BAVEXDREN-966810 format. One record per residue: residue number from 1; x, y, z of N, C-alpha, C, O in turn. Coordinates in nm, 2 decimals. Layout:
REM BAVEXDREN-966810
NUM, X, Y, Z, X, Y, Z, X, Y, Z, X, Y, Z
...
REM end
This chain:
REM BAVEXDREN-966810
1, 0.81, 2.31, -2.49, 0.93, 2.39, -2.49, 0.93, 2.48, -2.37, 0.83, 2.54, -2.34
2, 1.04, 2.49, -2.30, 1.05, 2.57, -2.18, 1.08, 2.71, -2.22, 1.17, 2.73, -2.31
3, 1.02, 2.81, -2.16, 1.05, 2.95, -2.19, 1.19, 2.98, -2.15, 1.24, 2.92, -2.06
4, 1.25, 3.08, -2.21, 1.39, 3.11, -2.18, 1.41, 3.15, -2.04, 1.51, 3.12, -1.98
5, 1.31, 3.22, -1.98, 1.32, 3.25, -1.83, 1.32, 3.13, -1.75, 1.39, 3.12, -1.65
6, 1.24, 3.03, -1.79, 1.24, 2.90, -1.71, 1.37, 2.83, -1.73, 1.42, 2.77, -1.63
7, 1.43, 2.83, -1.85, 1.56, 2.77, -1.87, 1.67, 2.84, -1.78, 1.75, 2.77, -1.72
8, 1.66, 2.97, -1.78, 1.76, 3.04, -1.70, 1.75, 3.01, -1.55, 1.85, 2.99, -1.49
9, 1.63, 3.00, -1.50, 1.62, 2.97, -1.36, 1.66, 2.83, -1.33, 1.71, 2.80, -1.22
10, 1.64, 2.73, -1.42, 1.69, 2.60, -1.40, 1.84, 2.60, -1.40, 1.90, 2.52, -1.32
11, 1.90, 2.67, -1.49, 2.05, 2.68, -1.50, 2.10, 2.74, -1.37, 2.20, 2.69, -1.31
12, 2.03, 2.85, -1.32, 2.08, 2.92, -1.19, 2.06, 2.82, -1.08, 2.15, 2.81, -0.99
13, 1.95, 2.74, -1.08, 1.93, 2.65, -0.97, 2.04, 2.54, -0.97, 2.09, 2.50, -0.86
14, 2.08, 2.49, -1.09, 2.19, 2.39, -1.10, 2.32, 2.45, -1.05, 2.40, 2.39, -0.98
15, 2.35, 2.58, -1.09, 2.47, 2.64, -1.05, 2.48, 2.65, -0.90, 2.58, 2.63, -0.84
16, 2.36, 2.69, -0.84, 2.36, 2.70, -0.69, 2.38, 2.57, -0.62, 2.45, 2.56, -0.52
17, 2.32, 2.46, -0.68, 2.33, 2.33, -0.62, 2.47, 2.27, -0.64, 2.51, 2.19, -0.55
18, 2.53, 2.29, -0.75, 2.65, 2.22, -0.79, 2.78, 2.30, -0.78, 2.89, 2.25, -0.77
19, 2.76, 2.44, -0.79, 2.88, 2.52, -0.80, 2.94, 2.53, -0.94, 3.05, 2.58, -0.95
20, 2.88, 2.47, -1.04, 2.93, 2.47, -1.17, 2.93, 2.61, -1.24, 2.84, 2.69, -1.20
21, 3.02, 2.64, -1.33, 3.01, 2.76, -1.40, 2.88, 2.76, -1.49, 2.83, 2.66, -1.52
22, 2.84, 2.88, -1.54, 2.72, 2.89, -1.61, 2.72, 2.80, -1.74, 2.62, 2.74, -1.76
23, 2.83, 2.80, -1.81, 2.83, 2.73, -1.94, 2.81, 2.58, -1.92, 2.75, 2.51, -1.99
24, 2.88, 2.53, -1.81, 2.87, 2.38, -1.78, 2.72, 2.35, -1.74, 2.66, 2.25, -1.78
25, 2.67, 2.43, -1.65, 2.53, 2.41, -1.60, 2.43, 2.42, -1.71, 2.34, 2.34, -1.72
26, 2.45, 2.52, -1.80, 2.36, 2.53, -1.92, 2.36, 2.41, -2.01, 2.26, 2.36, -2.05
27, 2.48, 2.36, -2.04, 2.49, 2.24, -2.12, 2.42, 2.12, -2.05, 2.35, 2.04, -2.12
28, 2.44, 2.10, -1.92, 2.38, 1.99, -1.85, 2.23, 2.00, -1.85, 2.16, 1.91, -1.87
29, 2.18, 2.12, -1.82, 2.03, 2.14, -1.81, 1.97, 2.12, -1.95, 1.86, 2.05, -1.96
30, 2.03, 2.17, -2.05, 1.98, 2.15, -2.19, 1.98, 2.01, -2.23, 1.89, 1.96, -2.29
31, 2.08, 1.94, -2.19, 2.09, 1.79, -2.22, 1.98, 1.71, -2.15, 1.92, 1.62, -2.21
32, 1.96, 1.75, -2.02, 1.86, 1.68, -1.94, 1.72, 1.71, -2.00, 1.63, 1.62, -2.00
33, 1.70, 1.83, -2.05, 1.57, 1.86, -2.10, 1.54, 1.80, -2.24, 1.43, 1.78, -2.28
34, 1.65, 1.77, -2.31, 1.64, 1.72, -2.45, 1.61, 1.57, -2.45, 1.54, 1.52, -2.54
35, 1.67, 1.50, -2.36, 1.66, 1.35, -2.36, 1.59, 1.30, -2.24, 1.62, 1.32, -2.13
36, 1.48, 1.22, -2.27, 1.41, 1.16, -2.16, 1.49, 1.05, -2.09, 1.56, 0.98, -2.16
37, 1.48, 1.04, -1.96, 1.55, 0.94, -1.89, 1.45, 0.83, -1.86, 1.34, 0.85, -1.80
38, 1.49, 0.70, -1.89, 1.40, 0.59, -1.86, 1.38, 0.57, -1.71, 1.47, 0.59, -1.63
39, 1.26, 0.53, -1.67, 1.23, 0.50, -1.53, 1.18, 0.36, -1.52, 1.18, 0.29, -1.62
40, 1.15, 0.32, -1.40, 1.10, 0.18, -1.38, 0.97, 0.16, -1.46, 0.94, 0.05, -1.49
41, 0.90, 0.27, -1.49, 0.78, 0.25, -1.57, 0.80, 0.26, -1.72, 0.71, 0.25, -1.80
42, 0.93, 0.27, -1.76, 0.96, 0.27, -1.90, 0.97, 0.42, -1.95, 0.93, 0.51, -1.88
43, 1.01, 0.43, -2.08, 1.02, 0.57, -2.13, 0.89, 0.63, -2.15, 0.79, 0.56, -2.17
44, 0.88, 0.76, -2.14, 0.75, 0.83, -2.16, 0.77, 0.98, -2.16, 0.88, 1.03, -2.14
45, 0.66, 1.05, -2.18, 0.66, 1.19, -2.19, 0.71, 1.27, -2.07, 0.78, 1.36, -2.08
46, 0.67, 1.22, -1.95, 0.71, 1.29, -1.83, 0.82, 1.22, -1.75, 0.85, 1.27, -1.64
47, 0.88, 1.12, -1.81, 0.98, 1.04, -1.73, 1.10, 1.13, -1.68, 1.15, 1.10, -1.57
48, 1.14, 1.22, -1.76, 1.26, 1.30, -1.71, 1.23, 1.39, -1.59, 1.33, 1.44, -1.53
49, 1.11, 1.40, -1.56, 1.07, 1.48, -1.44, 1.02, 1.39, -1.33, 0.96, 1.44, -1.23
50, 1.03, 1.26, -1.34, 1.00, 1.16, -1.23, 0.85, 1.17, -1.20, 0.82, 1.14, -1.08
51, 0.76, 1.21, -1.29, 0.62, 1.22, -1.26, 0.58, 1.35, -1.20, 0.46, 1.37, -1.17
52, 0.67, 1.44, -1.17, 0.64, 1.57, -1.11, 0.57, 1.66, -1.21, 0.60, 1.64, -1.33
53, 0.49, 1.75, -1.17, 0.43, 1.85, -1.25, 0.49, 1.98, -1.21, 0.42, 2.06, -1.14
54, 0.61, 2.01, -1.26, 0.67, 2.14, -1.21, 0.62, 2.26, -1.28, 0.60, 2.26, -1.40
55, 0.59, 2.36, -1.20, 0.54, 2.49, -1.26, 0.63, 2.60, -1.20, 0.67, 2.59, -1.08
56, 0.65, 2.70, -1.27, 0.73, 2.82, -1.23, 0.66, 2.89, -1.12, 0.54, 2.93, -1.13
57, 0.74, 2.92, -1.01, 0.68, 3.00, -0.90, 0.76, 3.14, -0.90, 0.87, 3.14, -0.85
58, 0.70, 3.24, -0.94, 0.76, 3.37, -0.95, 0.83, 3.43, -0.83, 0.93, 3.48, -0.83
59, 0.76, 3.41, -0.71, 0.81, 3.47, -0.59, 0.95, 3.41, -0.54, 1.02, 3.47, -0.48
60, 0.97, 3.28, -0.58, 1.10, 3.21, -0.55, 1.19, 3.20, -0.66, 1.31, 3.17, -0.65
61, 1.14, 3.22, -0.79, 1.22, 3.21, -0.91, 1.26, 3.06, -0.93, 1.37, 3.03, -0.98
62, 1.18, 2.97, -0.88, 1.21, 2.82, -0.88, 1.09, 2.75, -0.94, 0.98, 2.81, -0.96
63, 1.11, 2.62, -0.97, 1.00, 2.54, -1.02, 0.96, 2.45, -0.91, 1.04, 2.38, -0.84
64, 0.83, 2.44, -0.89, 0.77, 2.36, -0.78, 0.67, 2.27, -0.83, 0.59, 2.30, -0.92
65, 0.66, 2.14, -0.78, 0.57, 2.04, -0.82, 0.43, 2.08, -0.77, 0.41, 2.10, -0.65
66, 0.33, 2.08, -0.85, 0.19, 2.11, -0.81, 0.13, 1.99, -0.74, 0.03, 2.00, -0.67
67, 0.19, 1.87, -0.75, 0.14, 1.75, -0.69, 0.19, 1.74, -0.54, 0.11, 1.73, -0.45
68, 0.32, 1.73, -0.53, 0.38, 1.70, -0.40, 0.44, 1.82, -0.33, 0.47, 1.81, -0.21
69, 0.45, 1.93, -0.40, 0.50, 2.06, -0.34, 0.65, 2.07, -0.33, 0.70, 2.17, -0.28
70, 0.73, 1.97, -0.38, 0.87, 1.98, -0.37, 0.93, 2.07, -0.48, 0.87, 2.07, -0.59
71, 1.04, 2.14, -0.45, 1.10, 2.22, -0.55, 1.19, 2.13, -0.64, 1.25, 2.04, -0.58
72, 1.20, 2.17, -0.76, 1.28, 2.08, -0.85, 1.43, 2.07, -0.81, 1.49, 1.96, -0.81
73, 1.48, 2.18, -0.75, 1.62, 2.18, -0.71, 1.64, 2.08, -0.59, 1.74, 2.02, -0.58
74, 1.53, 2.06, -0.51, 1.54, 1.97, -0.40, 1.51, 1.82, -0.45, 1.56, 1.73, -0.39
75, 1.43, 1.81, -0.55, 1.40, 1.68, -0.60, 1.51, 1.61, -0.68, 1.52, 1.49, -0.69
76, 1.60, 1.70, -0.74, 1.70, 1.64, -0.82, 1.83, 1.62, -0.74, 1.88, 1.70, -0.67
77, 1.88, 1.50, -0.76, 2.02, 1.47, -0.70, 2.12, 1.55, -0.77, 2.09, 1.59, -0.89
78, 2.23, 1.57, -0.72, 2.34, 1.66, -0.78, 2.36, 1.63, -0.92, 2.35, 1.71, -1.01
79, 2.40, 1.50, -0.96, 2.42, 1.47, -1.10, 2.33, 1.35, -1.14, 2.35, 1.29, -1.24
80, 2.23, 1.32, -1.06, 2.14, 1.21, -1.10, 2.01, 1.25, -1.14, 1.98, 1.37, -1.16
81, 1.92, 1.15, -1.15, 1.78, 1.18, -1.20, 1.70, 1.24, -1.08, 1.74, 1.25, -0.97
82, 1.58, 1.29, -1.12, 1.49, 1.35, -1.02, 1.43, 1.24, -0.95, 1.39, 1.14, -1.00
83, 1.42, 1.26, -0.81, 1.35, 1.16, -0.73, 1.20, 1.15, -0.77, 1.14, 1.25, -0.80
84, 1.14, 1.03, -0.77, 1.01, 1.02, -0.82, 0.91, 1.10, -0.73, 0.93, 1.11, -0.61
85, 0.81, 1.15, -0.80, 0.70, 1.23, -0.73, 0.62, 1.14, -0.64, 0.58, 1.03, -0.68
86, 0.60, 1.18, -0.52, 0.52, 1.10, -0.42, 0.37, 1.13, -0.44, 0.29, 1.07, -0.38
87, 0.34, 1.23, -0.53, 0.20, 1.26, -0.56, 0.14, 1.35, -0.45, 0.21, 1.41, -0.37
88, 0.01, 1.35, -0.45, -0.07, 1.43, -0.36, -0.03, 1.40, -0.22, 0.00, 1.28, -0.19
89, -0.05, 1.49, -0.13, -0.02, 1.46, 0.01, -0.10, 1.35, 0.07, -0.05, 1.27, 0.15
90, -0.22, 1.33, 0.02, -0.31, 1.22, 0.06, -0.26, 1.09, 0.02, -0.31, 0.99, 0.07
91, -0.17, 1.08, -0.07, -0.11, 0.95, -0.11, -0.02, 0.89, -0.01, 0.02, 0.77, -0.01
92, 0.02, 0.97, 0.09, 0.10, 0.92, 0.20, 0.24, 0.89, 0.16, 0.30, 0.80, 0.23
93, 0.29, 0.95, 0.06, 0.43, 0.92, 0.01, 0.44, 0.80, -0.08, 0.55, 0.77, -0.12
94, 0.33, 0.74, -0.11, 0.33, 0.62, -0.20, 0.36, 0.66, -0.34, 0.29, 0.74, -0.39
95, 0.46, 0.60, -0.40, 0.49, 0.63, -0.54, 0.43, 0.54, -0.64, 0.44, 0.56, -0.76
96, 0.36, 0.43, -0.59, 0.29, 0.34, -0.68, 0.16, 0.41, -0.72, 0.10, 0.49, -0.65
97, 0.11, 0.37, -0.84, -0.01, 0.43, -0.89, -0.11, 0.33, -0.94, -0.07, 0.22, -0.99
98, -0.24, 0.35, -0.92, -0.35, 0.28, -0.98, -0.44, 0.38, -1.04, -0.44, 0.50, -1.01
99, -0.53, 0.33, -1.13, -0.62, 0.42, -1.20, -0.77, 0.37, -1.19, -0.79, 0.25, -1.17
100, -0.86, 0.46, -1.19, -1.00, 0.43, -1.20, -1.05, 0.49, -1.33, -1.02, 0.61, -1.36
101, -1.13, 0.42, -1.40, -1.20, 0.47, -1.52, -1.34, 0.49, -1.49, -1.42, 0.40, -1.47
102, -1.38, 0.62, -1.48, -1.52, 0.65, -1.44, -1.60, 0.68, -1.56, -1.56, 0.76, -1.65
103, -1.72, 0.63, -1.56, -1.82, 0.66, -1.67, -1.92, 0.76, -1.61, -1.99, 0.73, -1.51
104, -1.92, 0.87, -1.68, -2.01, 0.98, -1.63, -2.15, 0.96, -1.67, -2.18, 0.92, -1.79
105, -2.25, 0.99, -1.58, -2.39, 0.98, -1.62, -2.44, 1.10, -1.68, -2.55, 1.10, -1.74
106, -2.37, 1.21, -1.67, -2.43, 1.34, -1.71, -2.33, 1.40, -1.81, -2.21, 1.37, -1.82
107, -2.38, 1.50, -1.89, -2.29, 1.57, -1.98, -2.19, 1.65, -1.89, -2.23, 1.70, -1.79
108, -2.07, 1.67, -1.94, -1.97, 1.74, -1.86, -2.01, 1.88, -1.83, -1.94, 1.94, -1.74
109, -2.11, 1.94, -1.89, -2.15, 2.08, -1.85, -2.22, 2.09, -1.72, -2.22, 2.19, -1.66
110, -2.27, 1.97, -1.67, -2.34, 1.97, -1.54, -2.24, 1.98, -1.42, -2.27, 2.04, -1.32
111, -2.12, 1.92, -1.43, -2.03, 1.92, -1.32, -1.89, 1.90, -1.38, -1.87, 1.86, -1.49
112, -1.79, 1.93, -1.30, -1.65, 1.91, -1.33, -1.60, 1.80, -1.25, -1.55, 1.82, -1.13
113, -1.61, 1.67, -1.29, -1.57, 1.55, -1.22, -1.43, 1.56, -1.18, -1.39, 1.52, -1.06
114, -1.34, 1.60, -1.27, -1.19, 1.61, -1.23, -1.17, 1.70, -1.11, -1.08, 1.67, -1.03
115, -1.24, 1.81, -1.11, -1.22, 1.91, -0.99, -1.27, 1.84, -0.87, -1.21, 1.86, -0.76
116, -1.38, 1.77, -0.87, -1.44, 1.71, -0.75, -1.34, 1.60, -0.70, -1.33, 1.59, -0.58
117, -1.29, 1.52, -0.79, -1.19, 1.42, -0.75, -1.07, 1.48, -0.69, -1.02, 1.44, -0.59
118, -1.02, 1.59, -0.75, -0.90, 1.66, -0.70, -0.92, 1.71, -0.55, -0.83, 1.71, -0.47
119, -1.04, 1.76, -0.53, -1.08, 1.81, -0.39, -1.08, 1.71, -0.29, -1.07, 1.74, -0.17
120, -1.08, 1.58, -0.32, -1.08, 1.47, -0.22, -0.94, 1.47, -0.16, -0.92, 1.42, -0.04
121, -0.83, 1.51, -0.23, -0.70, 1.51, -0.19, -0.63, 1.37, -0.20, -0.51, 1.36, -0.17
122, -0.70, 1.27, -0.26, -0.65, 1.14, -0.27, -0.66, 1.09, -0.42, -0.64, 0.97, -0.44
123, -0.69, 1.18, -0.51, -0.70, 1.14, -0.65, -0.69, 1.26, -0.74, -0.72, 1.37, -0.69
124, -0.65, 1.24, -0.86, -0.64, 1.35, -0.96, -0.66, 1.29, -1.10, -0.65, 1.17, -1.12
125, -0.70, 1.38, -1.19, -0.71, 1.35, -1.33, -0.59, 1.39, -1.40, -0.56, 1.51, -1.41
126, -0.51, 1.30, -1.45, -0.39, 1.34, -1.52, -0.42, 1.40, -1.66, -0.54, 1.41, -1.70
127, -0.32, 1.46, -1.73, -0.34, 1.52, -1.86, -0.40, 1.41, -1.95, -0.37, 1.29, -1.95
128, -0.49, 1.45, -2.04, -0.55, 1.37, -2.15, -0.62, 1.25, -2.08, -0.61, 1.14, -2.13
129, -0.70, 1.28, -1.98, -0.76, 1.17, -1.90, -0.91, 1.16, -1.94, -0.97, 1.06, -1.89
130, -0.97, 1.25, -2.01, -1.11, 1.25, -2.04, -1.14, 1.23, -2.19, -1.07, 1.29, -2.27
131, -1.23, 1.14, -2.22, -1.27, 1.12, -2.36, -1.40, 1.04, -2.36, -1.41, 0.94, -2.29
132, -1.49, 1.08, -2.45, -1.62, 1.01, -2.47, -1.69, 0.97, -2.34, -1.74, 0.86, -2.33
133, -1.70, 1.07, -2.25, -1.78, 1.04, -2.13, -1.71, 0.96, -2.02, -1.77, 0.92, -1.93
134, -1.58, 0.93, -2.04, -1.51, 0.85, -1.94, -1.39, 0.94, -1.89, -1.32, 0.99, -1.97
135, -1.38, 0.94, -1.76, -1.27, 1.02, -1.69, -1.18, 0.92, -1.62, -1.22, 0.84, -1.54
136, -1.05, 0.93, -1.66, -0.95, 0.85, -1.59, -0.90, 0.92, -1.47, -0.87, 1.04, -1.48
137, -0.89, 0.85, -1.36, -0.85, 0.91, -1.23, -0.73, 0.83, -1.18, -0.73, 0.71, -1.18
138, -0.63, 0.90, -1.13, -0.51, 0.84, -1.07, -0.52, 0.85, -0.92, -0.57, 0.94, -0.86
139, -0.47, 0.74, -0.85, -0.47, 0.74, -0.71, -0.35, 0.65, -0.67, -0.27, 0.60, -0.75
140, -0.33, 0.63, -0.54, -0.23, 0.54, -0.48, -0.31, 0.42, -0.43, -0.42, 0.43, -0.38
141, -0.24, 0.30, -0.44, -0.31, 0.18, -0.39, -0.36, 0.18, -0.25, -0.47, 0.13, -0.22
142, -0.29, 0.25, -0.16, -0.33, 0.26, -0.02, -0.45, 0.34, 0.01, -0.52, 0.32, 0.11
143, -0.49, 0.43, -0.08, -0.61, 0.51, -0.06, -0.72, 0.50, -0.17, -0.82, 0.57, -0.16
144, -0.70, 0.41, -0.26, -0.79, 0.40, -0.38, -0.93, 0.35, -0.33, -1.03, 0.40, -0.39
145, -0.94, 0.27, -0.23, -1.07, 0.22, -0.18, -1.15, 0.34, -0.13, -1.27, 0.35, -0.15
146, -1.09, 0.43, -0.05, -1.15, 0.54, 0.00, -1.19, 0.64, -0.11, -1.30, 0.70, -0.10
147, -1.11, 0.65, -0.21, -1.15, 0.74, -0.33, -1.27, 0.68, -0.39, -1.36, 0.76, -0.43
148, -1.28, 0.55, -0.41, -1.40, 0.49, -0.48, -1.52, 0.52, -0.39, -1.63, 0.55, -0.45
149, -1.51, 0.51, -0.26, -1.62, 0.53, -0.17, -1.67, 0.68, -0.19, -1.79, 0.71, -0.20
150, -1.57, 0.77, -0.19, -1.61, 0.91, -0.20, -1.67, 0.95, -0.34, -1.77, 1.02, -0.34
151, -1.62, 0.89, -0.44, -1.67, 0.91, -0.58, -1.82, 0.86, -0.58, -1.90, 0.92, -0.65
152, -1.84, 0.75, -0.52, -1.98, 0.70, -0.52, -2.08, 0.79, -0.45, -2.20, 0.78, -0.48
153, -2.03, 0.88, -0.37, -2.12, 0.98, -0.30, -2.14, 1.11, -0.39, -2.23, 1.19, -0.35
154, -2.07, 1.13, -0.49, -2.08, 1.25, -0.58, -2.22, 1.25, -0.64, -2.25, 1.16, -0.72
155, -2.29, 1.35, -0.62, -2.42, 1.37, -0.69, -2.43, 1.52, -0.73, -2.36, 1.60, -0.69
156, -2.53, 1.54, -0.82, -2.56, 1.67, -0.87, -2.71, 1.68, -0.88, -2.78, 1.58, -0.90
157, -2.76, 1.80, -0.85, -2.91, 1.82, -0.86, -2.95, 1.85, -1.00, -2.90, 1.94, -1.07
158, -3.04, 1.77, -1.05, -3.09, 1.78, -1.19, -3.25, 1.78, -1.17, -3.31, 1.68, -1.13
159, -3.31, 1.89, -1.21, -3.45, 1.90, -1.21, -3.51, 1.87, -1.07, -3.61, 1.80, -1.06
160, -3.44, 1.92, -0.97, -3.49, 1.90, -0.83, -3.45, 1.77, -0.76, -3.50, 1.75, -0.65
161, -3.38, 1.68, -0.83, -3.35, 1.55, -0.76, -3.20, 1.53, -0.77, -3.13, 1.57, -0.87
162, -3.15, 1.45, -0.68, -3.01, 1.42, -0.67, -2.98, 1.30, -0.77, -3.04, 1.20, -0.76
163, -2.88, 1.32, -0.85, -2.84, 1.22, -0.95, -2.69, 1.18, -0.93, -2.61, 1.28, -0.92
164, -2.66, 1.05, -0.93, -2.51, 1.02, -0.92, -2.44, 1.07, -1.04, -2.49, 1.06, -1.15
165, -2.32, 1.12, -1.02, -2.24, 1.17, -1.13, -2.17, 1.06, -1.21, -2.15, 1.07, -1.33
166, -2.14, 0.95, -1.14, -2.07, 0.84, -1.20, -2.16, 0.71, -1.20, -2.22, 0.68, -1.10
167, -2.17, 0.65, -1.32, -2.25, 0.53, -1.33, -2.17, 0.40, -1.32, -2.23, 0.30, -1.29
168, -2.04, 0.41, -1.34, -1.96, 0.29, -1.33, -1.81, 0.33, -1.30, -1.77, 0.43, -1.34
169, -1.75, 0.25, -1.22, -1.61, 0.27, -1.18, -1.53, 0.14, -1.21, -1.56, 0.03, -1.15
170, -1.44, 0.15, -1.30, -1.35, 0.03, -1.34, -1.21, 0.05, -1.28, -1.15, 0.16, -1.31
171, -1.16, -0.05, -1.21, -1.03, -0.04, -1.15, -0.93, -0.08, -1.26, -0.95, -0.18, -1.33
172, -0.82, -0.01, -1.28, -0.72, -0.04, -1.38, -0.58, -0.04, -1.31, -0.56, 0.03, -1.21
173, -0.49, -0.12, -1.36, -0.35, -0.12, -1.32, -0.28, 0.00, -1.37, -0.34, 0.08, -1.45
174, -0.16, 0.03, -1.32, -0.08, 0.14, -1.37, -0.06, 0.13, -1.52, -0.07, 0.23, -1.59
175, -0.03, 0.01, -1.57, 0.00, -0.01, -1.71, -0.12, 0.02, -1.79, -0.12, 0.09, -1.89
176, -0.24, -0.03, -1.75, -0.36, -0.01, -1.82, -0.40, 0.14, -1.82, -0.46, 0.19, -1.92
177, -0.38, 0.21, -1.71, -0.41, 0.35, -1.70, -0.33, 0.43, -1.79, -0.38, 0.52, -1.86
178, -0.20, 0.40, -1.80, -0.11, 0.47, -1.89, -0.15, 0.44, -2.04, -0.13, 0.53, -2.12
179, -0.20, 0.32, -2.06, -0.24, 0.29, -2.20, -0.36, 0.38, -2.24, -0.37, 0.42, -2.35
180, -0.46, 0.40, -2.14, -0.57, 0.48, -2.17, -0.53, 0.63, -2.20, -0.58, 0.69, -2.29
181, -0.43, 0.68, -2.12, -0.38, 0.81, -2.14, -0.32, 0.82, -2.28, -0.34, 0.92, -2.35
182, -0.24, 0.72, -2.32, -0.17, 0.72, -2.45, -0.28, 0.72, -2.56, -0.26, 0.79, -2.66
183, -0.39, 0.64, -2.55, -0.49, 0.64, -2.65, -0.56, 0.78, -2.66, -0.59, 0.83, -2.76
184, -0.59, 0.83, -2.54, -0.66, 0.96, -2.54, -0.57, 1.07, -2.60, -0.62, 1.16, -2.67
185, -0.44, 1.06, -2.57, -0.34, 1.16, -2.63, -0.34, 1.15, -2.78, -0.35, 1.25, -2.85
186, -0.34, 1.02, -2.83, -0.34, 1.00, -2.98, -0.46, 1.05, -3.04, -0.46, 1.11, -3.15
187, -0.58, 1.03, -2.97, -0.71, 1.09, -3.02, -0.71, 1.24, -3.03, -0.76, 1.30, -3.12
188, -0.65, 1.30, -2.92, -0.64, 1.44, -2.92, -0.56, 1.50, -3.03, -0.60, 1.59, -3.10
189, -0.44, 1.44, -3.05, -0.35, 1.48, -3.16, -0.41, 1.47, -3.29, -0.40, 1.55, -3.38
190, -0.49, 1.36, -3.31, -0.55, 1.33, -3.44, -0.66, 1.44, -3.47, -0.68, 1.48, -3.59
191, -0.73, 1.48, -3.36, -0.83, 1.58, -3.38, -0.78, 1.73, -3.38, -0.83, 1.81, -3.46
192, -0.69, 1.76, -3.29, -0.65, 1.90, -3.28, -0.51, 1.93, -3.31, -0.47, 2.04, -3.32
193, -0.42, 1.83, -3.33, -0.28, 1.85, -3.35, -0.20, 1.85, -3.22, -0.27, 1.84, -3.12
194, -0.07, 1.86, -3.23, 0.01, 1.85, -3.11, -0.02, 1.97, -3.02, -0.04, 2.08, -3.07
195, -0.03, 1.94, -2.89, -0.06, 2.06, -2.79, 0.06, 2.15, -2.79, 0.17, 2.11, -2.80
196, 0.03, 2.28, -2.76, 0.13, 2.38, -2.75, 0.22, 2.37, -2.63, 0.31, 2.44, -2.61
REM end
């Protein structure tokens, strides 16, 4: 659920972009937020935002994608869907996705694999990507080989010796990666309930 201040800024952004009166813009924004829009990847939780991870930016009073850096008002066509997220800058504008399923050799308390992957600039861990010692990582086809190479170099010092953080890397298609996320989400809901 979007906070009322977020709803108001989305309405203001639509009014600025389209020139519509407040009531018309409010109805449109609420309708867009209520109904997911199917994409080429099929219906899903984030489809109505085109894969973007929009977060409120107080200094501009707008929503900006944490992945590609575009503002929602710029990503949305006047009356159409949001343009797909191009992802991290290191993806080179590629909107296709592939996934890696990493098997961790150490307990998660030793290192934060998701943070290390994010620091490469060419991979990230989506929501609900970790379960039972396995971390799912998203990348773009054009840079995934380099990501695999960099992950292979990740080590941590344990009792004075360097230990690889990952013991296995499995390549997955976009569909298989989304299936893993769906399974992890279902397991999360079963254990903890719906996330807030």
